[in-house]
Biopython code that builds the backbone (N, CA, C, O; Angstrom):
import numpy as np
from Bio.PDB.StructureBuilder import StructureBuilder

atoms = [
    (1, "MET", "N", (72.292, 60.032, 91.302)),
    (1, "MET", "CA", (73.222, 61.123, 91.446)),
    (1, "MET", "C", (73.861, 60.991, 92.825)),
    (1, "MET", "O", (73.157, 61.033, 93.834)),
    (2, "ILE", "N", (75.202, 60.832, 92.888)),
    (2, "ILE", "CA", (75.923, 60.722, 94.151)),
    (2, "ILE", "C", (76.871, 61.903, 94.270)),
    (2, "ILE", "O", (77.555, 62.264, 93.313)),
    (3, "GLU", "N", (76.904, 62.497, 95.449)),
    (3, "GLU", "CA", (77.784, 63.644, 95.675)),
    (3, "GLU", "C", (78.202, 63.677, 97.134)),
    (3, "GLU", "O", (77.421, 63.311, 98.012)),
    (4, "GLY", "N", (79.417, 64.109, 97.400)),
    (4, "GLY", "CA", (79.910, 64.226, 98.762)),
    (4, "GLY", "C", (79.424, 65.505, 99.430)),
    (4, "GLY", "O", (79.258, 66.536, 98.778)),
    (5, "VAL", "N", (79.198, 65.423, 100.749)),
    (5, "VAL", "CA", (78.810, 66.584, 101.544)),
    (5, "VAL", "C", (79.768, 66.679, 102.727)),
    (5, "VAL", "O", (79.883, 65.735, 103.509)),
    (6, "GLU", "N", (80.446, 67.798, 102.862)),
    (6, "GLU", "CA", (81.402, 68.007, 103.941)),
    (6, "GLU", "C", (80.691, 68.117, 105.291)),
    (6, "GLU", "O", (79.494, 68.396, 105.346)),
    (7, "THR", "N", (81.432, 67.898, 106.372)),
    (7, "THR", "CA", (80.901, 68.033, 107.726)),
    (7, "THR", "C", (80.329, 69.433, 107.919)),
    (7, "THR", "O", (80.989, 70.425, 107.609)),
    (8, "GLY", "N", (79.119, 69.512, 108.424)),
    (8, "GLY", "CA", (78.463, 70.793, 108.665)),
    (8, "GLY", "C", (77.916, 71.447, 107.415)),
    (8, "GLY", "O", (77.290, 72.503, 107.495)),
    (9, "GLY", "N", (78.139, 70.840, 106.261)),
    (9, "GLY", "CA", (77.673, 71.408, 104.998)),
    (9, "GLY", "C", (76.301, 70.904, 104.615)),
    (9, "GLY", "O", (75.770, 69.967, 105.211)),
    (10, "GLY", "N", (75.752, 71.531, 103.629)),
    (10, "GLY", "CA", (74.456, 71.125, 103.119)),
    (10, "GLY", "C", (74.381, 71.316, 101.626)),
    (10, "GLY", "O", (75.051, 72.188, 101.071)),
    (11, "LEU", "N", (73.573, 70.512, 100.973)),
    (11, "LEU", "CA", (73.361, 70.612, 99.535)),
    (11, "LEU", "C", (71.905, 70.347, 99.213)),
    (11, "LEU", "O", (71.213, 69.626, 99.932)),
    (12, "THR", "N", (71.453, 70.937, 98.129)),
    (12, "THR", "CA", (70.129, 70.673, 97.578)),
    (12, "THR", "C", (70.330, 70.273, 96.128)),
    (12, "THR", "O", (71.001, 70.975, 95.372)),
    (13, "ARG", "N", (69.758, 69.165, 95.746)),
    (13, "ARG", "CA", (69.904, 68.673, 94.380)),
    (13, "ARG", "C", (68.561, 68.212, 93.826)),
    (13, "ARG", "O", (67.654, 67.851, 94.576)),
    (14, "THR", "N", (68.448, 68.232, 92.476)),
    (14, "THR", "CA", (67.234, 67.799, 91.791)),
    (14, "THR", "C", (67.608, 66.897, 90.623)),
    (14, "THR", "O", (67.870, 67.395, 89.529)),
    (15, "PRO", "N", (67.639, 65.566, 90.831)),
    (15, "PRO", "CA", (67.855, 64.680, 89.686)),
    (15, "PRO", "C", (66.663, 64.802, 88.731)),
    (15, "PRO", "O", (65.510, 64.703, 89.153)),
    (16, "GLU", "N", (66.945, 65.013, 87.466)),
    (16, "GLU", "CA", (65.882, 65.208, 86.482)),
    (16, "GLU", "C", (65.365, 63.880, 85.937)),
    (16, "GLU", "O", (66.103, 62.900, 85.829)),
    (17, "CYS", "N", (64.088, 63.875, 85.601)),
    (17, "CYS", "CA", (63.486, 62.718, 84.946)),
    (17, "CYS", "C", (63.821, 62.758, 83.457)),
    (17, "CYS", "O", (63.978, 63.840, 82.891)),
    (18, "PRO", "N", (63.930, 61.596, 82.818)),
    (18, "PRO", "CA", (64.149, 61.568, 81.361)),
    (18, "PRO", "C", (62.967, 62.198, 80.629)),
    (18, "PRO", "O", (61.860, 62.264, 81.164)),
    (19, "ASP", "N", (63.207, 62.656, 79.413)),
    (19, "ASP", "CA", (62.140, 63.244, 78.596)),
    (19, "ASP", "C", (60.949, 62.298, 78.501)),
    (19, "ASP", "O", (61.110, 61.092, 78.316)),
    (20, "GLY", "N", (59.762, 62.859, 78.630)),
    (20, "GLY", "CA", (58.535, 62.077, 78.528)),
    (20, "GLY", "C", (58.056, 61.495, 79.842)),
    (20, "GLY", "O", (56.964, 60.930, 79.899)),
    (21, "LEU", "N", (58.850, 61.619, 80.909)),
    (21, "LEU", "CA", (58.454, 61.119, 82.228)),
    (21, "LEU", "C", (58.323, 62.286, 83.201)),
    (21, "LEU", "O", (58.875, 63.361, 82.971)),
    (22, "GLU", "N", (57.589, 62.065, 84.290)),
    (22, "GLU", "CA", (57.435, 63.097, 85.305)),
    (22, "GLU", "C", (57.722, 62.518, 86.691)),
    (22, "GLU", "O", (57.540, 61.321, 86.917)),
    (23, "PRO", "N", (58.181, 63.384, 87.633)),
    (23, "PRO", "CA", (58.502, 62.890, 88.972)),
    (23, "PRO", "C", (57.249, 62.556, 89.774)),
    (23, "PRO", "O", (56.277, 63.311, 89.764)),
    (24, "VAL", "N", (57.280, 61.414, 90.471)),
    (24, "VAL", "CA", (56.170, 61.032, 91.348)),
    (24, "VAL", "C", (56.648, 60.841, 92.787)),
    (24, "VAL", "O", (55.840, 60.784, 93.714)),
    (25, "SER", "N", (57.964, 60.743, 92.965)),
    (25, "SER", "CA", (58.543, 60.572, 94.292)),
    (25, "SER", "C", (60.041, 60.812, 94.190)),
    (25, "SER", "O", (60.571, 61.050, 93.104)),
    (26, "GLY", "N", (60.718, 60.748, 95.330)),
    (26, "GLY", "CA", (62.157, 60.913, 95.316)),
    (26, "GLY", "C", (62.672, 61.136, 96.721)),
    (26, "GLY", "O", (61.928, 60.999, 97.692)),
    (27, "GLY", "N", (63.942, 61.479, 96.831)),
    (27, "GLY", "CA", (64.524, 61.731, 98.136)),
    (27, "GLY", "C", (66.023, 61.635, 98.095)),
    (27, "GLY", "O", (66.650, 61.850, 97.057)),
    (28, "ALA", "N", (66.601, 61.306, 99.255)),
    (28, "ALA", "CA", (68.049, 61.178, 99.371)),
    (28, "ALA", "C", (68.358, 60.092, 100.389)),
    (28, "ALA", "O", (67.590, 59.857, 101.322)),
    (29, "GLN", "N", (69.498, 59.433, 100.193)),
    (29, "GLN", "CA", (69.951, 58.394, 101.117)),
    (29, "GLN", "C", (71.382, 58.713, 101.504)),
    (29, "GLN", "O", (72.212, 59.009, 100.645)),
    (30, "THR", "N", (71.678, 58.654, 102.821)),
    (30, "THR", "CA", (72.997, 59.048, 103.293)),
    (30, "THR", "C", (73.792, 57.920, 103.918)),
    (30, "THR", "O", (75.017, 58.017, 103.983)),
    (31, "GLY", "N", (73.161, 56.863, 104.379)),
    (31, "GLY", "CA", (73.885, 55.774, 105.028)),
    (31, "GLY", "C", (74.206, 56.048, 106.487)),
    (31, "GLY", "O", (74.838, 55.215, 107.136)),
    (32, "THR", "N", (73.794, 57.184, 107.022)),
    (32, "THR", "CA", (73.982, 57.504, 108.437)),
    (32, "THR", "C", (72.751, 58.239, 108.952)),
    (32, "THR", "O", (72.056, 58.913, 108.191)),
    (33, "THR", "N", (72.489, 58.108, 110.232)),
    (33, "THR", "CA", (71.328, 58.783, 110.814)),
    (33, "THR", "C", (71.674, 60.172, 111.340)),
    (33, "THR", "O", (70.813, 60.864, 111.884)),
    (34, "VAL", "N", (72.942, 60.585, 111.177)),
    (34, "VAL", "CA", (73.368, 61.876, 111.714)),
    (34, "VAL", "C", (73.336, 62.935, 110.608)),
    (34, "VAL", "O", (74.245, 63.757, 110.493)),
    (35, "THR", "N", (72.291, 62.901, 109.811)),
    (35, "THR", "CA", (72.080, 63.909, 108.780)),
    (35, "THR", "C", (70.640, 64.382, 108.880)),
    (35, "THR", "O", (69.780, 63.701, 109.440)),
    (36, "ASP", "N", (70.396, 65.552, 108.329)),
    (36, "ASP", "CA", (69.034, 66.071, 108.272)),
    (36, "ASP", "C", (68.596, 66.108, 106.820)),
    (36, "ASP", "O", (69.253, 66.713, 105.973)),
    (37, "ILE", "N", (67.477, 65.455, 106.546)),
    (37, "ILE", "CA", (66.846, 65.566, 105.240)),
    (37, "ILE", "C", (65.808, 66.669, 105.399)),
    (37, "ILE", "O", (64.829, 66.516, 106.129)),
    (38, "GLY", "N", (66.031, 67.766, 104.716)),
    (38, "GLY", "CA", (65.144, 68.924, 104.849)),
    (38, "GLY", "C", (63.996, 68.840, 103.875)),
    (38, "GLY", "O", (63.195, 67.905, 103.920)),
    (39, "GLN", "N", (63.917, 69.810, 103.000)),
    (39, "GLN", "CA", (62.853, 69.852, 102.017)),
    (39, "GLN", "C", (62.960, 68.673, 101.062)),
    (39, "GLN", "O", (64.060, 68.248, 100.707)),
    (40, "SER", "N", (61.820, 68.151, 100.653)),
    (40, "SER", "CA", (61.749, 67.084, 99.667)),
    (40, "SER", "C", (60.424, 67.241, 98.940)),
    (40, "SER", "O", (59.357, 67.033, 99.517)),
    (41, "TYR", "N", (60.505, 67.613, 97.657)),
    (41, "TYR", "CA", (59.274, 67.966, 96.950)),
    (41, "TYR", "C", (59.447, 67.793, 95.439)),
    (41, "TYR", "O", (60.570, 67.813, 94.934)),
    (42, "PRO", "N", (58.319, 67.621, 94.709)),
    (42, "PRO", "CA", (58.404, 67.569, 93.249)),
    (42, "PRO", "C", (58.722, 68.966, 92.718)),
    (42, "PRO", "O", (58.124, 69.954, 93.143)),
    (43, "ASN", "N", (59.658, 69.033, 91.797)),
    (43, "ASN", "CA", (60.057, 70.302, 91.211)),
    (43, "ASN", "C", (59.647, 70.285, 89.745)),
    (43, "ASN", "O", (60.358, 69.742, 88.900)),
    (44, "VAL", "N", (58.495, 70.883, 89.449)),
    (44, "VAL", "CA", (57.930, 70.851, 88.104)),
    (44, "VAL", "C", (58.845, 71.567, 87.112)),
    (44, "VAL", "O", (59.025, 71.101, 85.987)),
    (45, "GLU", "N", (59.426, 72.700, 87.522)),
    (45, "GLU", "CA", (60.291, 73.471, 86.623)),
    (45, "GLU", "C", (61.513, 72.674, 86.183)),
    (45, "GLU", "O", (61.932, 72.776, 85.030)),
    (46, "ALA", "N", (62.090, 71.880, 87.086)),
    (46, "ALA", "CA", (63.284, 71.086, 86.760)),
    (46, "ALA", "C", (62.931, 69.674, 86.315)),
    (46, "ALA", "O", (63.820, 68.904, 85.952)),
    (47, "ASN", "N", (61.638, 69.316, 86.337)),
    (47, "ASN", "CA", (61.164, 67.969, 85.996)),
    (47, "ASN", "C", (61.913, 66.896, 86.787)),
    (47, "ASN", "O", (62.448, 65.943, 86.220)),
    (48, "GLY", "N", (61.938, 67.074, 88.112)),
    (48, "GLY", "CA", (62.587, 66.103, 88.984)),
    (48, "GLY", "C", (62.132, 66.280, 90.418)),
    (48, "GLY", "O", (61.188, 67.024, 90.685)),
    (49, "TRP", "N", (62.795, 65.603, 91.341)),
    (49, "TRP", "CA", (62.457, 65.670, 92.762)),
    (49, "TRP", "C", (63.599, 66.357, 93.501)),
    (49, "TRP", "O", (64.739, 65.898, 93.441)),
    (50, "THR", "N", (63.304, 67.454, 94.197)),
    (50, "THR", "CA", (64.307, 68.238, 94.911)),
    (50, "THR", "C", (64.361, 67.817, 96.375)),
    (50, "THR", "O", (63.327, 67.700, 97.034)),
    (51, "THR", "N", (65.581, 67.590, 96.881)),
    (51, "THR", "CA", (65.777, 67.219, 98.282)),
    (51, "THR", "C", (66.991, 67.955, 98.836)),
    (51, "THR", "O", (68.010, 68.084, 98.157)),
    (52, "SER", "N", (66.877, 68.439, 100.081)),
    (52, "SER", "CA", (67.972, 69.123, 100.770)),
    (52, "SER", "C", (68.528, 68.221, 101.869)),
    (52, "SER", "O", (67.769, 67.569, 102.586)),
    (53, "VAL", "N", (69.863, 68.186, 102.000)),
    (53, "VAL", "CA", (70.540, 67.360, 103.005)),
    (53, "VAL", "C", (71.559, 68.211, 103.749)),
    (53, "VAL", "O", (72.301, 68.973, 103.129)),
    (54, "THR", "N", (71.601, 68.087, 105.081)),
    (54, "THR", "CA", (72.628, 68.718, 105.906)),
    (54, "THR", "C", (73.406, 67.623, 106.610)),
    (54, "THR", "O", (72.813, 66.723, 107.206)),
    (55, "ASN", "N", (74.734, 67.692, 106.548)),
    (55, "ASN", "CA", (75.595, 66.679, 107.148)),
    (55, "ASN", "C", (75.985, 67.087, 108.567)),
    (55, "ASN", "O", (76.716, 68.061, 108.749)),
    (56, "ASN", "N", (75.509, 66.360, 109.568)),
    (56, "ASN", "CA", (75.877, 66.574, 110.967)),
    (56, "ASN", "C", (76.835, 65.495, 111.467)),
    (56, "ASN", "O", (77.122, 65.429, 112.662)),
    (57, "PHE", "N", (77.329, 64.657, 110.569)),
    (57, "PHE", "CA", (78.267, 63.591, 110.889)),
    (57, "PHE", "C", (79.668, 64.204, 111.006)),
    (57, "PHE", "O", (79.933, 65.205, 110.340)),
    (58, "PRO", "N", (80.571, 63.652, 111.818)),
    (58, "PRO", "CA", (81.887, 64.271, 112.010)),
    (58, "PRO", "C", (82.853, 64.134, 110.829)),
    (58, "PRO", "O", (83.968, 64.651, 110.894)),
    (59, "VAL", "N", (82.453, 63.457, 109.764)),
    (59, "VAL", "CA", (83.278, 63.349, 108.559)),
    (59, "VAL", "C", (82.389, 63.573, 107.332)),
    (59, "VAL", "O", (81.162, 63.530, 107.424)),
    (60, "ALA", "N", (83.020, 63.809, 106.197)),
    (60, "ALA", "CA", (82.262, 63.961, 104.957)),
    (60, "ALA", "C", (81.507, 62.669, 104.643)),
    (60, "ALA", "O", (81.959, 61.579, 104.995)),
    (61, "ILE", "N", (80.374, 62.793, 103.989)),
    (61, "ILE", "CA", (79.555, 61.633, 103.632)),
    (61, "ILE", "C", (79.204, 61.692, 102.150)),
    (61, "ILE", "O", (79.262, 62.756, 101.533)),
    (62, "ASP", "N", (78.844, 60.557, 101.589)),
    (62, "ASP", "CA", (78.287, 60.499, 100.245)),
    (62, "ASP", "C", (76.777, 60.444, 100.358)),
    (62, "ASP", "O", (76.224, 59.722, 101.189)),
    (63, "VAL", "N", (76.125, 61.213, 99.514)),
    (63, "VAL", "CA", (74.664, 61.243, 99.496)),
    (63, "VAL", "C", (74.206, 60.832, 98.105)),
    (63, "VAL", "O", (74.752, 61.283, 97.098)),
    (64, "THR", "N", (73.196, 59.971, 98.063)),
    (64, "THR", "CA", (72.574, 59.587, 96.800)),
    (64, "THR", "C", (71.218, 60.275, 96.712)),
    (64, "THR", "O", (70.336, 60.030, 97.534)),
    (65, "TRP", "N", (71.057, 61.132, 95.715)),
    (65, "TRP", "CA", (69.770, 61.788, 95.464)),
    (65, "TRP", "C", (69.072, 61.019, 94.348)),
    (65, "TRP", "O", (69.724, 60.527, 93.426)),
    (66, "TYR", "N", (67.748, 60.915, 94.430)),
    (66, "TYR", "CA", (67.043, 60.190, 93.385)),
    (66, "TYR", "C", (65.658, 60.771, 93.130)),
    (66, "TYR", "O", (65.038, 61.367, 94.010)),
    (67, "SER", "N", (65.195, 60.579, 91.902)),
    (67, "SER", "CA", (63.837, 60.910, 91.490)),
    (67, "SER", "C", (63.214, 59.639, 90.942)),
    (67, "SER", "O", (63.838, 58.925, 90.157)),
    (68, "VAL", "N", (61.991, 59.357, 91.351)),
    (68, "VAL", "CA", (61.236, 58.232, 90.804)),
    (68, "VAL", "C", (60.298, 58.835, 89.767)),
    (68, "VAL", "O", (59.498, 59.718, 90.078)),
    (69, "CYS", "N", (60.405, 58.350, 88.535)),
    (69, "CYS", "CA", (59.685, 58.960, 87.420)),
    (69, "CYS", "C", (58.754, 57.946, 86.748)),
    (69, "CYS", "O", (59.018, 56.743, 86.742)),
    (70, "GLU", "N", (57.670, 58.459, 86.189)),
    (70, "GLU", "CA", (56.755, 57.575, 85.455)),
    (70, "GLU", "C", (56.134, 58.338, 84.301)),
    (70, "GLU", "O", (56.217, 59.564, 84.221)),
    (71, "THR", "N", (55.513, 57.586, 83.412)),
    (71, "THR", "CA", (54.818, 58.189, 82.264)),
    (71, "THR", "C", (53.564, 58.901, 82.765)),
    (71, "THR", "O", (52.793, 58.319, 83.527)),
    (72, "PRO", "N", (53.346, 60.151, 82.351)),
    (72, "PRO", "CA", (52.131, 60.864, 82.782)),
    (72, "PRO", "C", (50.863, 60.148, 82.316)),
    (72, "PRO", "O", (50.831, 59.525, 81.255)),
    (73, "VAL", "N", (49.835, 60.257, 83.132)),
    (73, "VAL", "CA", (48.557, 59.631, 82.764)),
    (73, "VAL", "C", (47.625, 60.619, 82.148)),
    (73, "VAL", "O", (46.505, 60.266, 81.779)),
]
sb = StructureBuilder()
sb.init_structure("model")
sb.init_model(0)
sb.init_chain("A")
sb.init_seg("    ")
for serial, (resi, resn, name, xyz) in enumerate(atoms, 1):
    if name == "N":
        sb.init_residue(resn, " ", resi, " ")
    sb.init_atom(name, np.array(xyz, "f"), 0.0, 1.0, " ", f" {name:<3s}", serial, name[0])
structure = sb.get_structure()
């Protein structure tokens, strides 16, 4: 899941795992070190990994959010 974040803005997203899989990890990648990755946690209700990002870069950035999913044991 890729989405733009404006300067000074923030977003929280939860990419969902496909049916039959559950989240085991996840996060966000911004391509710059001038961002804050806030909360990052498994979201059981949404069946994915939730991560918050704040953009402190002087221009809008693209953020890739991801969930790593596996078959439950």
